[in-house]
C-alpha positions in Angstrom: 139.8 148.0 145.5 140.6 146.9 149.0 138.7 147.3 152.3 141.0 150.1 153.3 139.8 152.1 150.2 136.3 152.1 151.7 137.4 154.3 154.7 135.4 152.3 157.1 134.7 154.1 160.4 132.1 154.4 163.1 129.5 155.7 160.5 129.5 152.1 159.1 127.4 149.2 160.1 128.5 145.5 160.0 125.8 143.0 159.3 126.9 139.4 160.2 125.4 136.1 159.4 125.6 133.7 162.3 126.0 130.0 161.4 129.3 129.4 159.6 130.5 132.9 160.4 130.2 133.4 164.2 129.6 129.7 165.1 130.4 126.4 163.6 127.6 125.0 161.4 126.3 121.5 162.3 126.3 119.0 159.4 122.7 118.6 158.2 121.3 120.0 161.4 120.5 123.2 163.3 122.0 124.6 166.5 119.0 124.0 168.7 120.5 124.5 172.1 123.3 126.5 173.7 125.3 123.4 174.3 125.5 122.8 170.5 126.8 126.4 169.9 130.6 126.5 169.2 132.3 129.8 168.4 134.6 129.7 165.4 138.3 130.2 166.3 139.3 133.9 166.2 135.7 135.3 166.4 136.3 136.9 169.8 139.4 138.7 168.5 137.6 139.8 165.4 134.6 141.1 167.2 136.8 143.0 169.7 138.4 144.8 166.7 135.0 145.4 165.0 133.8 147.0 168.3 136.3 149.8 167.8 135.7 150.3 164.1 131.9 149.9 163.3 129.2 152.2 164.7 126.7 149.3 164.7 127.1 145.5 164.6 124.0 143.4 164.0 123.4 139.7 163.3 120.9 138.7 160.6 120.2 135.0 160.6 117.7 132.7 158.9 116.4 130.1 161.4 114.0 127.9 159.5 114.5 125.2 162.1 111.9 127.0 164.2 109.5 126.9 161.2 110.2 123.1 160.9 109.3 122.7 164.6 112.8 121.5 165.6 113.3 124.1 168.3 111.4 127.0 169.8 111.9 130.8 169.5 112.7 130.7 173.3 115.5 128.2 172.6 116.9 130.5 170.0 116.6 133.6 172.2 118.6 131.8 174.9 121.3 130.9 172.4 121.5 134.6 171.3 121.5 135.9 174.9 124.4 133.6 175.8 126.2 134.4 172.6 126.0 138.1 173.2 127.1 137.7 176.8 130.2 135.7 175.8 131.1 138.2 173.1 130.6 141.2 175.4 132.5 139.6 178.2 135.5 139.2 175.9 135.4 142.8 174.6 133.2 142.5 171.5 129.8 143.8 170.8 126.6 142.8 169.0 124.0 145.6 169.1 121.1 143.4 168.1 120.2 140.0 166.6 117.5 139.7 164.0 116.2 136.3 162.9 113.7 134.9 160.4 112.0 131.7 161.7 110.2 131.1 158.4 110.6 128.2 156.0 112.4 129.0 152.7 109.3 128.0 150.8 107.4 130.8 152.5 109.6 133.5 150.9 108.9 135.7 153.9 110.1 139.3 153.6 112.4 138.8 156.6 114.1 135.7 155.2 117.4 136.4 153.4 118.0 137.2 150.6 114.9 139.4 151.1 115.6 142.7 152.9 113.2 142.5 155.9 115.8 142.1 158.6 117.9 145.0 157.2 114.7 147.2 157.3 114.0 146.1 160.9 117.6 147.1 161.8 117.2 150.5 160.0 114.0 151.1 162.0 115.7 150.3 165.3 118.9 152.2 164.3 117.8 155.1 161.9 121.5 156.1 161.5 122.2 153.0 159.5 123.2 153.9 155.9 123.2 150.8 153.7 125.7 152.4 151.4 128.0 152.4 154.4 127.2 148.9 155.5 128.8 145.5 155.0 127.3 142.0 155.1 129.7 139.2 156.0 128.2 135.8 155.3 128.9 132.3 154.1 126.2 131.9 151.5 125.2 133.4 148.2 121.8 134.3 149.8 123.8 136.5 152.2 125.5 138.2 149.3 122.1 138.7 147.5 120.8 140.2 150.8 123.7 142.7 150.7 123.1 143.5 147.0 119.4 143.9 147.5 120.1 146.6 150.1 123.1 148.3 148.5 125.7 147.0 151.0 129.3 145.8 150.3 129.5 142.0 150.4 132.1 139.8 152.1 132.1 136.1 151.5 133.4 134.2 154.5 134.7 130.7 153.5 137.9 128.7 153.0 136.8 128.5 149.4 137.8 131.7 147.4 134.5 131.9 145.5 134.1 134.0 142.4 130.6 135.5 141.9 129.4 139.0 140.8 127.6 139.4 144.1 130.8 139.1 146.1 133.0 142.2 146.7 135.6 140.5 149.0 136.6 137.0 150.1 138.0 136.1 153.5 138.5 132.8 155.2 137.2 134.0 158.5 136.0 137.0 160.5 139.5 137.3 162.0 141.0 137.6 158.5 138.4 140.2 157.7 139.3 142.1 160.9 143.0 142.0 160.2 142.4 143.5 156.7 140.5 146.6 158.0 
């Protein structure tokens, strides 16, 4: 099966992880301020293409650095405001960003791989159909999040990983966009 076989159109929703998918991850650290946020090459072109394909595009991101006291919710909201501004300015779109500030040890319902952020998105956008949704992420917990909600899963990494939770592998969002 290929992505084209899914007949993706504006009835579909794209869920995106943030760190390692939209922006570069920091080694053993968190993006705590906008100045530390660096878009991955090709993201703007990918999001511009996604804008014309998907009905909804949302970001779902675990942000336990808040729970650790390394940065504040206000810092994260400013990062997301600036991220959305840049993406929109260059022809892309993010309809909403959802984040979970909880520590992994808390196992909060909103923390991936749990489905809380997907349920919040469905509450805000009732037209979301998880069977017509994709999660693109760079971790197995993103893939588990997708499986737990009935989404198709796309692993974004230079490493072509084999796991029963992964439906498709792409090296970047741009490669994903070019295969739609």
